[in-house]
KOLKOL-17574 format. One record per residue (C-alpha): x, y, z; residue number from 1. Coordinates in steps of 0.05 Angstrom, whole numbers, plus 5000, padded with zeros to 4 digits. Layout:
N
<c1:X | c2:Y | c3:Z | num:NUM>
...
REM end
This chain:
503
<c1:6205 | c2:4995 | c3:8144 | num:1>
<c1:6210 | c2:4973 | c3:8217 | num:2>
<c1:6282 | c2:4998 | c3:8221 | num:3>
<c1:6262 | c2:5066 | c3:8192 | num:4>
<c1:6204 | c2:5071 | c3:8241 | num:5>
<c1:6251 | c2:5054 | c3:8299 | num:6>
<c1:6300 | c2:5108 | c3:8277 | num:7>
<c1:6244 | c2:5159 | c3:8273 | num:8>
<c1:6221 | c2:5140 | c3:8343 | num:9>
<c1:6292 | c2:5146 | c3:8370 | num:10>
<c1:6302 | c2:5215 | c3:8338 | num:11>
<c1:6234 | c2:5238 | c3:8364 | num:12>
<c1:6250 | c2:5217 | c3:8435 | num:13>
<c1:6319 | c2:5249 | c3:8430 | num:14>
<c1:6286 | c2:5315 | c3:8410 | num:15>
<c1:6236 | c2:5310 | c3:8467 | num:16>
<c1:6292 | c2:5295 | c3:8517 | num:17>
<c1:6333 | c2:5353 | c3:8490 | num:18>
<c1:6275 | c2:5402 | c3:8495 | num:19>
<c1:6259 | c2:5379 | c3:8565 | num:20>
<c1:6330 | c2:5382 | c3:8592 | num:21>
<c1:6351 | c2:5445 | c3:8555 | num:22>
<c1:6290 | c2:5489 | c3:8561 | num:23>
<c1:6247 | c2:5462 | c3:8618 | num:24>
<c1:6300 | c2:5443 | c3:8668 | num:25>
<c1:6360 | c2:5488 | c3:8652 | num:26>
<c1:6319 | c2:5552 | c3:8643 | num:27>
<c1:6297 | c2:5550 | c3:8716 | num:28>
<c1:6370 | c2:5555 | c3:8737 | num:29>
<c1:6378 | c2:5623 | c3:8704 | num:30>
<c1:6345 | c2:5691 | c3:8707 | num:31>
<c1:6283 | c2:5697 | c3:8663 | num:32>
<c1:6288 | c2:5717 | c3:8590 | num:33>
<c1:6256 | c2:5709 | c3:8522 | num:34>
<c1:6231 | c2:5639 | c3:8503 | num:35>
<c1:6286 | c2:5605 | c3:8462 | num:36>
<c1:6273 | c2:5566 | c3:8399 | num:37>
<c1:6295 | c2:5493 | c3:8397 | num:38>
<c1:6368 | c2:5483 | c3:8378 | num:39>
<c1:6381 | c2:5555 | c3:8356 | num:40>
<c1:6360 | c2:5590 | c3:8420 | num:41>
<c1:6344 | c2:5665 | c3:8413 | num:42>
<c1:6393 | c2:5681 | c3:8358 | num:43>
<c1:6340 | c2:5686 | c3:8303 | num:44>
<c1:6299 | c2:5733 | c3:8347 | num:45>
<c1:6356 | c2:5784 | c3:8351 | num:46>
<c1:6366 | c2:5843 | c3:8304 | num:47>
<c1:6436 | c2:5822 | c3:8282 | num:48>
<c1:6457 | c2:5890 | c3:8255 | num:49>
<c1:6430 | c2:5926 | c3:8317 | num:50>
<c1:6431 | c2:5876 | c3:8375 | num:51>
<c1:6422 | c2:5931 | c3:8426 | num:52>
<c1:6351 | c2:5943 | c3:8402 | num:53>
<c1:6332 | c2:5871 | c3:8418 | num:54>
<c1:6368 | c2:5875 | c3:8485 | num:55>
<c1:6333 | c2:5940 | c3:8505 | num:56>
<c1:6266 | c2:5909 | c3:8487 | num:57>
<c1:6280 | c2:5849 | c3:8532 | num:58>
<c1:6309 | c2:5894 | c3:8586 | num:59>
<c1:6242 | c2:5930 | c3:8590 | num:60>
<c1:6206 | c2:5864 | c3:8597 | num:61>
<c1:6252 | c2:5823 | c3:8642 | num:62>
<c1:6294 | c2:5876 | c3:8677 | num:63>
<c1:6368 | c2:5895 | c3:8670 | num:64>
<c1:6392 | c2:5823 | c3:8679 | num:65>
<c1:6362 | c2:5768 | c3:8636 | num:66>
<c1:6381 | c2:5704 | c3:8600 | num:67>
<c1:6385 | c2:5692 | c3:8526 | num:68>
<c1:6406 | c2:5628 | c3:8491 | num:69>
<c1:6459 | c2:5631 | c3:8436 | num:70>
<c1:6441 | c2:5573 | c3:8434 | num:71>
<c1:6472 | c2:5559 | c3:8503 | num:72>
<c1:6451 | c2:5602 | c3:8562 | num:73>
<c1:6482 | c2:5672 | c3:8568 | num:74>
<c1:6464 | c2:5721 | c3:8623 | num:75>
<c1:6460 | c2:5791 | c3:8595 | num:76>
<c1:6477 | c2:5852 | c3:8638 | num:77>
<c1:6443 | c2:5913 | c3:8607 | num:78>
<c1:6452 | c2:5966 | c3:8661 | num:79>
<c1:6511 | c2:6009 | c3:8681 | num:80>
<c1:6503 | c2:5996 | c3:8756 | num:81>
<c1:6503 | c2:5921 | c3:8743 | num:82>
<c1:6565 | c2:5926 | c3:8701 | num:83>
<c1:6600 | c2:5966 | c3:8755 | num:84>
<c1:6579 | c2:5915 | c3:8808 | num:85>
<c1:6603 | c2:5855 | c3:8768 | num:86>
<c1:6664 | c2:5881 | c3:8731 | num:87>
<c1:6690 | c2:5928 | c3:8785 | num:88>
<c1:6665 | c2:5907 | c3:8853 | num:89>
<c1:6668 | c2:5833 | c3:8836 | num:90>
<c1:6721 | c2:5840 | c3:8783 | num:91>
<c1:6759 | c2:5776 | c3:8798 | num:92>
<c1:6695 | c2:5734 | c3:8798 | num:93>
<c1:6673 | c2:5760 | c3:8730 | num:94>
<c1:6741 | c2:5762 | c3:8696 | num:95>
<c1:6739 | c2:5692 | c3:8665 | num:96>
<c1:6726 | c2:5672 | c3:8593 | num:97>
<c1:6679 | c2:5616 | c3:8571 | num:98>
<c1:6709 | c2:5549 | c3:8555 | num:99>
<c1:6680 | c2:5530 | c3:8488 | num:100>
<c1:6695 | c2:5492 | c3:8425 | num:101>
<c1:6702 | c2:5552 | c3:8379 | num:102>
<c1:6745 | c2:5591 | c3:8428 | num:103>
<c1:6791 | c2:5531 | c3:8432 | num:104>
<c1:6802 | c2:5520 | c3:8357 | num:105>
<c1:6864 | c2:5565 | c3:8353 | num:106>
<c1:6886 | c2:5558 | c3:8426 | num:107>
<c1:6898 | c2:5483 | c3:8422 | num:108>
<c1:6838 | c2:5473 | c3:8468 | num:109>
<c1:6880 | c2:5494 | c3:8528 | num:110>
<c1:6834 | c2:5494 | c3:8590 | num:111>
<c1:6854 | c2:5566 | c3:8605 | num:112>
<c1:6850 | c2:5588 | c3:8532 | num:113>
<c1:6906 | c2:5625 | c3:8498 | num:114>
<c1:6925 | c2:5694 | c3:8473 | num:115>
<c1:6905 | c2:5757 | c3:8510 | num:116>
<c1:6832 | c2:5762 | c3:8494 | num:117>
<c1:6807 | c2:5691 | c3:8503 | num:118>
<c1:6853 | c2:5664 | c3:8558 | num:119>
<c1:6838 | c2:5666 | c3:8632 | num:120>
<c1:6866 | c2:5654 | c3:8701 | num:121>
<c1:6942 | c2:5657 | c3:8710 | num:122>
<c1:6957 | c2:5651 | c3:8636 | num:123>
<c1:6914 | c2:5712 | c3:8620 | num:124>
<c1:6941 | c2:5754 | c3:8677 | num:125>
<c1:7013 | c2:5739 | c3:8656 | num:126>
<c1:7001 | c2:5754 | c3:8583 | num:127>
<c1:6962 | c2:5819 | c3:8597 | num:128>
<c1:7013 | c2:5843 | c3:8648 | num:129>
<c1:7070 | c2:5831 | c3:8599 | num:130>
<c1:7034 | c2:5866 | c3:8541 | num:131>
<c1:7020 | c2:5926 | c3:8585 | num:132>
<c1:7093 | c2:5929 | c3:8606 | num:133>
<c1:7116 | c2:5927 | c3:8533 | num:134>
<c1:7066 | c2:5982 | c3:8515 | num:135>
<c1:7090 | c2:6026 | c3:8571 | num:136>
<c1:7162 | c2:6014 | c3:8551 | num:137>
<c1:7144 | c2:6036 | c3:8480 | num:138>
<c1:7112 | c2:6099 | c3:8507 | num:139>
<c1:7038 | c2:6083 | c3:8502 | num:140>
<c1:7002 | c2:6143 | c3:8531 | num:141>
<c1:7067 | c2:6182 | c3:8528 | num:142>
<c1:7104 | c2:6223 | c3:8476 | num:143>
<c1:7139 | c2:6166 | c3:8438 | num:144>
<c1:7075 | c2:6131 | c3:8418 | num:145>
<c1:7041 | c2:6198 | c3:8403 | num:146>
<c1:7097 | c2:6215 | c3:8355 | num:147>
<c1:7082 | c2:6151 | c3:8316 | num:148>
<c1:7008 | c2:6169 | c3:8313 | num:149>
<c1:7023 | c2:6240 | c3:8288 | num:150>
<c1:7071 | c2:6213 | c3:8236 | num:151>
<c1:7021 | c2:6164 | c3:8206 | num:152>
<c1:6965 | c2:6215 | c3:8210 | num:153>
<c1:7009 | c2:6261 | c3:8168 | num:154>
<c1:7022 | c2:6205 | c3:8118 | num:155>
<c1:6947 | c2:6197 | c3:8110 | num:156>
<c1:6938 | c2:6272 | c3:8098 | num:157>
<c1:6995 | c2:6272 | c3:8047 | num:158>
<c1:6964 | c2:6211 | c3:8011 | num:159>
<c1:6896 | c2:6246 | c3:8006 | num:160>
<c1:6928 | c2:6311 | c3:7982 | num:161>
<c1:6964 | c2:6271 | c3:7928 | num:162>
<c1:6897 | c2:6240 | c3:7908 | num:163>
<c1:6866 | c2:6309 | c3:7902 | num:164>
<c1:6926 | c2:6337 | c3:7864 | num:165>
<c1:6924 | c2:6279 | c3:7815 | num:166>
<c1:6859 | c2:6305 | c3:7787 | num:167>
<c1:6886 | c2:6375 | c3:7778 | num:168>
<c1:6827 | c2:6400 | c3:7819 | num:169>
<c1:6815 | c2:6425 | c3:7890 | num:170>
<c1:6770 | c2:6366 | c3:7907 | num:171>
<c1:6765 | c2:6291 | c3:7895 | num:172>
<c1:6716 | c2:6235 | c3:7907 | num:173>
<c1:6743 | c2:6173 | c3:7941 | num:174>
<c1:6729 | c2:6116 | c3:7989 | num:175>
<c1:6766 | c2:6129 | c3:8055 | num:176>
<c1:6764 | c2:6057 | c3:8078 | num:177>
<c1:6832 | c2:6034 | c3:8054 | num:178>
<c1:6870 | c2:6099 | c3:8068 | num:179>
<c1:6846 | c2:6100 | c3:8140 | num:180>
<c1:6860 | c2:6026 | c3:8146 | num:181>
<c1:6932 | c2:6034 | c3:8124 | num:182>
<c1:6942 | c2:6094 | c3:8170 | num:183>
<c1:6917 | c2:6059 | c3:8233 | num:184>
<c1:6942 | c2:5991 | c3:8211 | num:185>
<c1:7013 | c2:6017 | c3:8203 | num:186>
<c1:7012 | c2:6045 | c3:8274 | num:187>
<c1:6996 | c2:5977 | c3:8304 | num:188>
<c1:7042 | c2:5941 | c3:8255 | num:189>
<c1:7098 | c2:5987 | c3:8276 | num:190>
<c1:7084 | c2:5970 | c3:8349 | num:191>
<c1:7077 | c2:5894 | c3:8340 | num:192>
<c1:7121 | c2:5878 | c3:8279 | num:193>
<c1:7167 | c2:5938 | c3:8275 | num:194>
<c1:7148 | c2:5951 | c3:8203 | num:195>
<c1:7098 | c2:5988 | c3:8160 | num:196>
<c1:7067 | c2:5980 | c3:8092 | num:197>
<c1:7060 | c2:6023 | c3:8031 | num:198>
<c1:6988 | c2:6043 | c3:8016 | num:199>
<c1:6958 | c2:5989 | c3:7972 | num:200>
<c1:7008 | c2:5934 | c3:7994 | num:201>
<c1:6980 | c2:5866 | c3:7973 | num:202>
<c1:7003 | c2:5828 | c3:8035 | num:203>
<c1:6969 | c2:5879 | c3:8080 | num:204>
<c1:6904 | c2:5876 | c3:8039 | num:205>
<c1:6904 | c2:5800 | c3:8041 | num:206>
<c1:6915 | c2:5802 | c3:8116 | num:207>
<c1:6858 | c2:5852 | c3:8125 | num:208>
<c1:6811 | c2:5809 | c3:8083 | num:209>
<c1:6826 | c2:5749 | c3:8128 | num:210>
<c1:6812 | c2:5790 | c3:8191 | num:211>
<c1:6745 | c2:5815 | c3:8163 | num:212>
<c1:6721 | c2:5746 | c3:8144 | num:213>
<c1:6742 | c2:5715 | c3:8211 | num:214>
<c1:6707 | c2:5769 | c3:8252 | num:215>
<c1:6644 | c2:5762 | c3:8210 | num:216>
<c1:6642 | c2:5687 | c3:8217 | num:217>
<c1:6658 | c2:5688 | c3:8291 | num:218>
<c1:6587 | c2:5712 | c3:8310 | num:219>
<c1:6550 | c2:5678 | c3:8253 | num:220>
<c1:6493 | c2:5629 | c3:8265 | num:221>
<c1:6533 | c2:5569 | c3:8238 | num:222>
<c1:6592 | c2:5582 | c3:8285 | num:223>
<c1:6545 | c2:5591 | c3:8345 | num:224>
<c1:6515 | c2:5524 | c3:8328 | num:225>
<c1:6584 | c2:5493 | c3:8323 | num:226>
<c1:6601 | c2:5523 | c3:8391 | num:227>
<c1:6540 | c2:5489 | c3:8423 | num:228>
<c1:6539 | c2:5425 | c3:8381 | num:229>
<c1:6610 | c2:5413 | c3:8355 | num:230>
<c1:6588 | c2:5351 | c3:8316 | num:231>
<c1:6552 | c2:5394 | c3:8264 | num:232>
<c1:6616 | c2:5428 | c3:8243 | num:233>
<c1:6629 | c2:5375 | c3:8190 | num:234>
<c1:6565 | c2:5397 | c3:8154 | num:235>
<c1:6579 | c2:5472 | c3:8154 | num:236>
<c1:6624 | c2:5507 | c3:8102 | num:237>
<c1:6628 | c2:5567 | c3:8149 | num:238>
<c1:6668 | c2:5526 | c3:8199 | num:239>
<c1:6719 | c2:5506 | c3:8147 | num:240>
<c1:6726 | c2:5577 | c3:8122 | num:241>
<c1:6734 | c2:5603 | c3:8194 | num:242>
<c1:6789 | c2:5552 | c3:8208 | num:243>
<c1:6824 | c2:5564 | c3:8142 | num:244>
<c1:6826 | c2:5639 | c3:8151 | num:245>
<c1:6843 | c2:5637 | c3:8225 | num:246>
<c1:6902 | c2:5590 | c3:8215 | num:247>
<c1:6925 | c2:5633 | c3:8156 | num:248>
<c1:6927 | c2:5692 | c3:8203 | num:249>
<c1:6965 | c2:5651 | c3:8254 | num:250>
<c1:7015 | c2:5631 | c3:8200 | num:251>
<c1:7024 | c2:5704 | c3:8181 | num:252>
<c1:7048 | c2:5721 | c3:8251 | num:253>
<c1:7089 | c2:5657 | c3:8258 | num:254>
<c1:7127 | c2:5677 | c3:8195 | num:255>
<c1:7144 | c2:5745 | c3:8225 | num:256>
<c1:7161 | c2:5712 | c3:8291 | num:257>
<c1:7211 | c2:5667 | c3:8255 | num:258>
<c1:7243 | c2:5727 | c3:8222 | num:259>
<c1:7248 | c2:5762 | c3:8290 | num:260>
<c1:7279 | c2:5700 | c3:8322 | num:261>
<c1:7335 | c2:5700 | c3:8271 | num:262>
<c1:7349 | c2:5773 | c3:8287 | num:263>
<c1:7348 | c2:5760 | c3:8362 | num:264>
<c1:7396 | c2:5701 | c3:8356 | num:265>
<c1:7442 | c2:5741 | c3:8311 | num:266>
<c1:7446 | c2:5801 | c3:8357 | num:267>
<c1:7449 | c2:5766 | c3:8425 | num:268>
<c1:7459 | c2:5834 | c3:8456 | num:269>
<c1:7411 | c2:5842 | c3:8514 | num:270>
<c1:7432 | c2:5914 | c3:8523 | num:271>
<c1:7397 | c2:5933 | c3:8458 | num:272>
<c1:7326 | c2:5956 | c3:8468 | num:273>
<c1:7272 | c2:5913 | c3:8435 | num:274>
<c1:7245 | c2:5943 | c3:8371 | num:275>
<c1:7173 | c2:5919 | c3:8377 | num:276>
<c1:7125 | c2:5874 | c3:8415 | num:277>
<c1:7148 | c2:5809 | c3:8382 | num:278>
<c1:7221 | c2:5826 | c3:8396 | num:279>
<c1:7206 | c2:5840 | c3:8469 | num:280>
<c1:7166 | c2:5776 | c3:8476 | num:281>
<c1:7221 | c2:5733 | c3:8446 | num:282>
<c1:7271 | c2:5762 | c3:8494 | num:283>
<c1:7223 | c2:5743 | c3:8550 | num:284>
<c1:7219 | c2:5672 | c3:8524 | num:285>
<c1:7295 | c2:5666 | c3:8527 | num:286>
<c1:7296 | c2:5697 | c3:8596 | num:287>
<c1:7246 | c2:5646 | c3:8624 | num:288>
<c1:7274 | c2:5588 | c3:8583 | num:289>
<c1:7211 | c2:5583 | c3:8542 | num:290>
<c1:7167 | c2:5568 | c3:8602 | num:291>
<c1:7095 | c2:5546 | c3:8593 | num:292>
<c1:7069 | c2:5617 | c3:8594 | num:293>
<c1:7114 | c2:5639 | c3:8536 | num:294>
<c1:7114 | c2:5602 | c3:8469 | num:295>
<c1:7109 | c2:5618 | c3:8395 | num:296>
<c1:7036 | c2:5599 | c3:8386 | num:297>
<c1:7016 | c2:5642 | c3:8446 | num:298>
<c1:7058 | c2:5699 | c3:8416 | num:299>
<c1:7023 | c2:5692 | c3:8349 | num:300>
<c1:6955 | c2:5693 | c3:8383 | num:301>
<c1:6975 | c2:5753 | c3:8426 | num:302>
<c1:6999 | c2:5790 | c3:8364 | num:303>
<c1:6934 | c2:5775 | c3:8328 | num:304>
<c1:6892 | c2:5797 | c3:8387 | num:305>
<c1:6931 | c2:5863 | c3:8393 | num:306>
<c1:6927 | c2:5875 | c3:8318 | num:307>
<c1:6852 | c2:5862 | c3:8314 | num:308>
<c1:6835 | c2:5900 | c3:8377 | num:309>
<c1:6882 | c2:5957 | c3:8360 | num:310>
<c1:6863 | c2:5966 | c3:8287 | num:311>
<c1:6793 | c2:5943 | c3:8269 | num:312>
<c1:6754 | c2:5982 | c3:8321 | num:313>
<c1:6793 | c2:6047 | c3:8311 | num:314>
<c1:6788 | c2:6045 | c3:8235 | num:315>
<c1:6714 | c2:6032 | c3:8239 | num:316>
<c1:6702 | c2:6088 | c3:8289 | num:317>
<c1:6738 | c2:6137 | c3:8244 | num:318>
<c1:6698 | c2:6115 | c3:8184 | num:319>
<c1:6634 | c2:6126 | c3:8222 | num:320>
<c1:6658 | c2:6194 | c3:8246 | num:321>
<c1:6665 | c2:6218 | c3:8174 | num:322>
<c1:6596 | c2:6190 | c3:8157 | num:323>
<c1:6561 | c2:6227 | c3:8214 | num:324>
<c1:6599 | c2:6292 | c3:8198 | num:325>
<c1:6576 | c2:6287 | c3:8126 | num:326>
<c1:6505 | c2:6278 | c3:8150 | num:327>
<c1:6513 | c2:6337 | c3:8197 | num:328>
<c1:6552 | c2:6392 | c3:8161 | num:329>
<c1:6533 | c2:6443 | c3:8215 | num:330>
<c1:6569 | c2:6399 | c3:8266 | num:331>
<c1:6629 | c2:6391 | c3:8220 | num:332>
<c1:6631 | c2:6467 | c3:8213 | num:333>
<c1:6634 | c2:6475 | c3:8289 | num:334>
<c1:6693 | c2:6427 | c3:8293 | num:335>
<c1:6728 | c2:6465 | c3:8237 | num:336>
<c1:6717 | c2:6530 | c3:8276 | num:337>
<c1:6746 | c2:6500 | c3:8340 | num:338>
<c1:6806 | c2:6474 | c3:8302 | num:339>
<c1:6818 | c2:6541 | c3:8269 | num:340>
<c1:6812 | c2:6577 | c3:8336 | num:341>
<c1:6858 | c2:6532 | c3:8378 | num:342>
<c1:6905 | c2:6501 | c3:8326 | num:343>
<c1:6906 | c2:6540 | c3:8262 | num:344>
<c1:6953 | c2:6501 | c3:8217 | num:345>
<c1:7002 | c2:6475 | c3:8270 | num:346>
<c1:7011 | c2:6402 | c3:8288 | num:347>
<c1:6957 | c2:6368 | c3:8330 | num:348>
<c1:6978 | c2:6342 | c3:8398 | num:349>
<c1:6941 | c2:6298 | c3:8447 | num:350>
<c1:6946 | c2:6353 | c3:8499 | num:351>
<c1:6903 | c2:6398 | c3:8454 | num:352>
<c1:6841 | c2:6357 | c3:8472 | num:353>
<c1:6835 | c2:6393 | c3:8539 | num:354>
<c1:6819 | c2:6458 | c3:8502 | num:355>
<c1:6778 | c2:6427 | c3:8446 | num:356>
<c1:6715 | c2:6407 | c3:8482 | num:357>
<c1:6669 | c2:6405 | c3:8421 | num:358>
<c1:6715 | c2:6360 | c3:8381 | num:359>
<c1:6721 | c2:6314 | c3:8441 | num:360>
<c1:6645 | c2:6314 | c3:8448 | num:361>
<c1:6638 | c2:6294 | c3:8375 | num:362>
<c1:6684 | c2:6235 | c3:8386 | num:363>
<c1:6645 | c2:6214 | c3:8448 | num:364>
<c1:6580 | c2:6217 | c3:8410 | num:365>
<c1:6608 | c2:6176 | c3:8352 | num:366>
<c1:6631 | c2:6123 | c3:8401 | num:367>
<c1:6563 | c2:6122 | c3:8436 | num:368>
<c1:6519 | c2:6118 | c3:8374 | num:369>
<c1:6564 | c2:6071 | c3:8335 | num:370>
<c1:6569 | c2:6021 | c3:8392 | num:371>
<c1:6631 | c2:5992 | c3:8360 | num:372>
<c1:6626 | c2:5922 | c3:8391 | num:373>
<c1:6552 | c2:5904 | c3:8389 | num:374>
<c1:6570 | c2:5834 | c3:8414 | num:375>
<c1:6615 | c2:5848 | c3:8473 | num:376>
<c1:6664 | c2:5791 | c3:8484 | num:377>
<c1:6631 | c2:5745 | c3:8536 | num:378>
<c1:6658 | c2:5737 | c3:8606 | num:379>
<c1:6651 | c2:5676 | c3:8651 | num:380>
<c1:6649 | c2:5671 | c3:8726 | num:381>
<c1:6711 | c2:5642 | c3:8759 | num:382>
<c1:6672 | c2:5622 | c3:8822 | num:383>
<c1:6600 | c2:5619 | c3:8846 | num:384>
<c1:6568 | c2:5684 | c3:8868 | num:385>
<c1:6502 | c2:5719 | c3:8879 | num:386>
<c1:6474 | c2:5774 | c3:8835 | num:387>
<c1:6406 | c2:5808 | c3:8839 | num:388>
<c1:6382 | c2:5752 | c3:8884 | num:389>
<c1:6403 | c2:5697 | c3:8835 | num:390>
<c1:6455 | c2:5644 | c3:8849 | num:391>
<c1:6506 | c2:5647 | c3:8793 | num:392>
<c1:6546 | c2:5584 | c3:8785 | num:393>
<c1:6620 | c2:5580 | c3:8768 | num:394>
<c1:6631 | c2:5579 | c3:8693 | num:395>
<c1:6567 | c2:5617 | c3:8676 | num:396>
<c1:6573 | c2:5657 | c3:8612 | num:397>
<c1:6561 | c2:5732 | c3:8623 | num:398>
<c1:6552 | c2:5784 | c3:8567 | num:399>
<c1:6559 | c2:5858 | c3:8585 | num:400>
<c1:6513 | c2:5896 | c3:8538 | num:401>
<c1:6545 | c2:5965 | c3:8530 | num:402>
<c1:6497 | c2:5980 | c3:8472 | num:403>
<c1:6438 | c2:5977 | c3:8518 | num:404>
<c1:6472 | c2:6031 | c3:8561 | num:405>
<c1:6491 | c2:6074 | c3:8501 | num:406>
<c1:6418 | c2:6077 | c3:8480 | num:407>
<c1:6387 | c2:6080 | c3:8549 | num:408>
<c1:6333 | c2:6134 | c3:8547 | num:409>
<c1:6343 | c2:6147 | c3:8621 | num:410>
<c1:6415 | c2:6167 | c3:8607 | num:411>
<c1:6410 | c2:6199 | c3:8538 | num:412>
<c1:6350 | c2:6237 | c3:8510 | num:413>
<c1:6334 | c2:6216 | c3:8439 | num:414>
<c1:6390 | c2:6165 | c3:8438 | num:415>
<c1:6381 | c2:6148 | c3:8364 | num:416>
<c1:6398 | c2:6220 | c3:8345 | num:417>
<c1:6470 | c2:6243 | c3:8333 | num:418>
<c1:6477 | c2:6299 | c3:8383 | num:419>
<c1:6548 | c2:6316 | c3:8409 | num:420>
<c1:6520 | c2:6372 | c3:8453 | num:421>
<c1:6494 | c2:6319 | c3:8501 | num:422>
<c1:6567 | c2:6314 | c3:8525 | num:423>
<c1:6575 | c2:6389 | c3:8536 | num:424>
<c1:6557 | c2:6430 | c3:8598 | num:425>
<c1:6523 | c2:6498 | c3:8594 | num:426>
<c1:6593 | c2:6528 | c3:8596 | num:427>
<c1:6614 | c2:6487 | c3:8536 | num:428>
<c1:6660 | c2:6439 | c3:8573 | num:429>
<c1:6661 | c2:6363 | c3:8566 | num:430>
<c1:6614 | c2:6328 | c3:8614 | num:431>
<c1:6566 | c2:6269 | c3:8623 | num:432>
<c1:6618 | c2:6217 | c3:8603 | num:433>
<c1:6615 | c2:6172 | c3:8665 | num:434>
<c1:6568 | c2:6122 | c3:8631 | num:435>
<c1:6605 | c2:6122 | c3:8565 | num:436>
<c1:6649 | c2:6060 | c3:8567 | num:437>
<c1:6667 | c2:6041 | c3:8495 | num:438>
<c1:6731 | c2:6006 | c3:8519 | num:439>
<c1:6696 | c2:5968 | c3:8574 | num:440>
<c1:6711 | c2:5972 | c3:8648 | num:441>
<c1:6745 | c2:5929 | c3:8699 | num:442>
<c1:6800 | c2:5877 | c3:8692 | num:443>
<c1:6780 | c2:5859 | c3:8620 | num:444>
<c1:6778 | c2:5931 | c3:8595 | num:445>
<c1:6815 | c2:5944 | c3:8530 | num:446>
<c1:6890 | c2:5946 | c3:8545 | num:447>
<c1:6901 | c2:5991 | c3:8484 | num:448>
<c1:6852 | c2:6044 | c3:8507 | num:449>
<c1:6905 | c2:6099 | c3:8514 | num:450>
<c1:6931 | c2:6086 | c3:8444 | num:451>
<c1:6861 | c2:6083 | c3:8414 | num:452>
<c1:6840 | c2:6149 | c3:8446 | num:453>
<c1:6903 | c2:6182 | c3:8421 | num:454>
<c1:6891 | c2:6156 | c3:8351 | num:455>
<c1:6819 | c2:6177 | c3:8348 | num:456>
<c1:6833 | c2:6248 | c3:8371 | num:457>
<c1:6897 | c2:6262 | c3:8331 | num:458>
<c1:6876 | c2:6227 | c3:8266 | num:459>
<c1:6805 | c2:6256 | c3:8263 | num:460>
<c1:6828 | c2:6326 | c3:8283 | num:461>
<c1:6885 | c2:6324 | c3:8232 | num:462>
<c1:6837 | c2:6303 | c3:8177 | num:463>
<c1:6787 | c2:6358 | c3:8194 | num:464>
<c1:6844 | c2:6409 | c3:8200 | num:465>
<c1:6861 | c2:6396 | c3:8127 | num:466>
<c1:6797 | c2:6374 | c3:8093 | num:467>
<c1:6722 | c2:6385 | c3:8087 | num:468>
<c1:6680 | c2:6322 | c3:8076 | num:469>
<c1:6614 | c2:6321 | c3:8039 | num:470>
<c1:6568 | c2:6273 | c3:8001 | num:471>
<c1:6594 | c2:6245 | c3:7935 | num:472>
<c1:6548 | c2:6260 | c3:7876 | num:473>
<c1:6498 | c2:6289 | c3:7926 | num:474>
<c1:6485 | c2:6219 | c3:7956 | num:475>
<c1:6492 | c2:6214 | c3:8031 | num:476>
<c1:6529 | c2:6152 | c3:8058 | num:477>
<c1:6483 | c2:6100 | c3:8088 | num:478>
<c1:6475 | c2:6097 | c3:8163 | num:479>
<c1:6460 | c2:6023 | c3:8159 | num:480>
<c1:6512 | c2:5974 | c3:8184 | num:481>
<c1:6533 | c2:5903 | c3:8170 | num:482>
<c1:6520 | c2:5848 | c3:8222 | num:483>
<c1:6582 | c2:5823 | c3:8256 | num:484>
<c1:6630 | c2:5827 | c3:8315 | num:485>
<c1:6645 | c2:5900 | c3:8297 | num:486>
<c1:6593 | c2:5952 | c3:8275 | num:487>
<c1:6620 | c2:5961 | c3:8204 | num:488>
<c1:6587 | c2:6013 | c3:8159 | num:489>
<c1:6568 | c2:6000 | c3:8088 | num:490>
<c1:6621 | c2:6021 | c3:8038 | num:491>
<c1:6615 | c2:6093 | c3:8016 | num:492>
<c1:6649 | c2:6147 | c3:7975 | num:493>
<c1:6655 | c2:6219 | c3:7997 | num:494>
<c1:6678 | c2:6284 | c3:7968 | num:495>
<c1:6741 | c2:6313 | c3:7998 | num:496>
<c1:6760 | c2:6386 | c3:7991 | num:497>
<c1:6824 | c2:6419 | c3:8015 | num:498>
<c1:6805 | c2:6469 | c3:8069 | num:499>
<c1:6861 | c2:6518 | c3:8052 | num:500>
<c1:6830 | c2:6522 | c3:7982 | num:501>
<c1:6761 | c2:6541 | c3:8008 | num:502>
<c1:6737 | c2:6610 | c3:7992 | num:503>
REM end
């Protein structure tokens, strides 16, 4: 009994010490914010499906810069001017990534991280610079990459037309999730792996399932607890699932890297142009004698980062676009009219966007209201600095909150309403886009932005050129979303009708 009592006393004092050090001492070193709960911080106080709503509420109370605990301290920046000051004016200072247990699981706990998204310092700058070079060589933002996007957009249209024709009718009811996923996924697979998949391919579907599970677990309560208190990982099934799926993804890319290595060794002709990102990276490894900045694990992580960043967000944005157009058939009709006026039945080109202001405004409004990354990937300060009168120490975790900007009532009237006209001037031209930053800003902005913008415009315009979308069985798709790293909609079916069959 005495031993049990002693253990209870020790645990009690440990809790008191933790609460004192974590919440009475540490809190005074950071900007004010909501009162955290012991051990879990503020996570349970956040609307997980719509984090921006909680952030806006706290912004009104504490100002545009405040601290939340997840369960470690995170300084939230919920104002466009603050983001510009930190990510542009002090870009080098705020370009780091947090050093944490979860971030290090797949990066071998390298002090500078690994891959493109979660690395920092020289390793990050080298990997990002090389990826941008490869993308430019493959024509990102130029005609060669646009040709790929047009090709896969056309394969999507042909697939849907086949689905419609299979019923012997002029319309069909289907779930667009997988067709859009294969369309966009094949674009990024072509870029990274130099291959594509038939619609319904089992390897692709397994890969997509692993990605979805990993992204969902990444921002879950159990993994945030593991990040702060690594010892608890042995008690949490989520941790084991996260590791299992993450390493399975890494193995997927390592398998393709091995296949590429055999091809590179076989050819040994440096005059041949690389066929894809992995091919170009392997040639770079040979050139630099496999220096520390270039190795197979890093290549696998880079490939996974590019695939996730280049596929998941674009697919989800397109799925949301169809949902909002089904909810707003009058807006869909205006897009159809603009397409008929400027394009007719000819092929869609990226250059067409300059004349298609309403379609561009619809895409902008989808990006704003969807807030595709409700949990923006955290930054960390690379050196000490001062912000809003507060001393910010080196290594402080910073979270840009783009959602709080997207729904700022001072920038957008009735921000919860889908209203593309907010991005149009009185003359009908595109405007008011300065504060719309779905790809981030500064040194850590999305390196695939040019490709993503091209995909969104060409794929959505091509779909609307050929089809009309409406509710299946008279039931509108839900506007509710799943909690997670990406704002994923609930699954839905829709009715698709060929436009050239409309009376």
